[in-house]
N, C-alpha and C positions, 0 to 999 in steps of 0.2 A: 608509259615506261617500257623500255626494251627489256627483254628477258635474256638470260644467258643460255648457252647451248645446253648446259646440264639441266636447267630448269625447264627446257622446252623439248625434252626428248618425247617423241610421239609414238603412240601405238597406231598403226595404220591398217585400214581395211584393204581388201583387194581393190584394184582399180577396175572401172568399166572402161575398157580400152578398145581402140580401133587400129586395125592395120589399114591405113589409107581409107578410113571410113567404115570398115567392116567391124563386126563384133568379135574379133579375135582377141585373145589375151595378149597384152603387150609383154615384152621381155622384162624380167625383173631388174635388168640393168638400168631401166629408166630412172634417172636420178631424182624423180619426185619423191621417192622413198627416202632419199638421203638429205633432202633440203631441210635446213633448219629454218624455223619461223620466228617471227617476232610478234605474233598475235597474242594478245592478252585475253584471258578468259573474262567475259563480261561480269560485272558486279550484279547483285540481285536486282538493283534498281534500274539497270540498263535495259533498254528495249532490245529485243533480239528477234530474229537474227540481225547481226550487223552486216550491212552490204558493202562490198568493195568492188569497184568497177575500174578496170584499166581501159586505156584507149586501145581499141583493136588495131592490129597492124594493117598495113596496106593489103588489099585483096581479101580482107576478112571483116566480119561484123558480128555483133551479138544479136541473134534472132529475137531475143526477149529482153525486156527492160526490167529494171529493179522493181518498178511499180507493178508490172505484170506478174512477176514472181511472187511479190507480196500478196497480191489478190488471189493468186492460185493457192498459196499455202493455207489461206482461210478456208478453202473448200475441204481440207483434210481435218480429221479429228485433232484437237489441240494436243493431246498426249503423244501424237506421232511427230509433231514438229517443234514442240517447245524446247527440246534439248539442242536443236540446231543453233549454234552460236554465231556462225559466219557463213555467208554465201559470197563467193568471190568469182566475178566475171573476169577471168584472167587472160591476159594477152598471150597469143601464140603467133610466132612468125611463120612465114611461108616455108622456111627451111625446116622448122620444127614439125610442121604439118606433113612434110614430105618424108619424114623419117618413118621407117617401117613400124615403129612402136608408138606413133602419135596417139593421143587419147582425146576423147570428147569431154570427159569429166572424171572426177574422182571424189572419194570421201576419205578424209583423214581425221583422226581423233587423238586426243591426248592432252595432258596439262590443262584440263578443264575446257578445252576447245573442241568443238564438233564442226568441222569445216566441210562444206560442199564447194567444189570448184567446177565451174562450167567454162569450157573453152569456146572461142568463136568459130564461125562457119564461113566457108569461102563465099565471096560475093558472086561468083559465077553459078552458085546454087548446085554444084556437082559434088557428090560424095563418091570418091574414087576407090576402086578395088583392085586395079591392076589388070593384067591380061587374063587372069583366071576368074571364071564366073563365080560369084559368091554362092555358097552352099545354101540349101533350102532353109536351114534354121536361122541364118542371117536374114534372108529375105522375109521370112515369116515375122521376125521381130519388127521390121519396118513396114510391113504390108498394111497395117491398119491406118497408116498415115498416107498411103497411096502415092508414094513417089513413083516416077517413071523409070523403069529399068532399061538402059540403052547400052549398046555396044558400039564403040567407035575406034578410031585409030589409037586413041589413048588407052583403050581397054574398057572394062565394064564399069558403069557408073549408075548411080541413082540420081536422077534429075528431080530437084525439088522446086516448089514455089515458096514464096515468103510466108504465105499462110500455113502451108503444110509443115515447113521446118519449124515454125513457131509452135505449132501444136506438138510436134515431136519433142522439142526441147522441154516443154512443160509436162506433157502427158506420158512421155517415154523416158528421156534422159534424166530429168530432174527427179521423177518418181523412182527411177532405178537407184539413184544415189541416196534418196531418202530411205529406200529399202535397206541399203547398206548401213545407214545410220540406225535404223530400227534394229538391225541384226546386232549392231555393236552394243545395244542396250543389254543384251544377254551375254556380253563379254566374249562373243565368238569372233575374235579378231582374226585377220588373215593368217592362215598357215597353209603349208603345202597340202596337207591332208583335207583341209576344210574348204579350199578355194572354190571347187565346183559347187558345193552346197551353198556357199555364200552367193555365188552368181545366180543359182536357181532361186534362192530366197528373194534376191533383189528383183529378178525378172518377174517372179510370181506376184510380188508386191506391186510392181508397175503395171502388170496386166490387169490385176484386180481393181486397183484404184483408178487406173486410166479408163477402164471400161465404165466404172461407176460414175466418174465425173463426166464422161461423154454423154451418158444417158441423162444425167441431171441438167446439163446445159442445152440439151436439144429442145 
């Protein structure tokens, strides 16, 4: 059953965003904050999370499968994932990716829905930053996944392998969004005054649980 716009007004957390692949905060004008949805909150008997997967656009692919995400969630304490209602592998076009405020993923909640969105990655395995070298805090975030930092005529890039980007999507990006989901449990939704604390909370969550899971699977 579709829901009306009034019924589906959402409270949204901050986005984990990228400027051409970097961990810069995207502009608030990104219309994902304004999109209305037709997702219905699951009933008590429904299995969750509900997975949605789009067909990736040309030149992009999803580094992780629905099955891999499901298996990964089991590694976390149930109380940290049981409120997630939907995980959406959402399509992104090349034009959208090239925008300055393109994103890797986001968490949005409201109307009984707790949605994590993950966007696809370029098939050329390059995360682009433009002509300016990414700052150390950005490189530190990615460093545990060991991408190769290169400079070319196109600018600065992180070059990934399929194995490394898969690990990043699960142990970095997905965990970051789950961190935002955990933060929302305490009703600390995005606000101008709270946004940096929200990012720090999600980062710290991803650092802690990513390291813990890496140790357990070694």
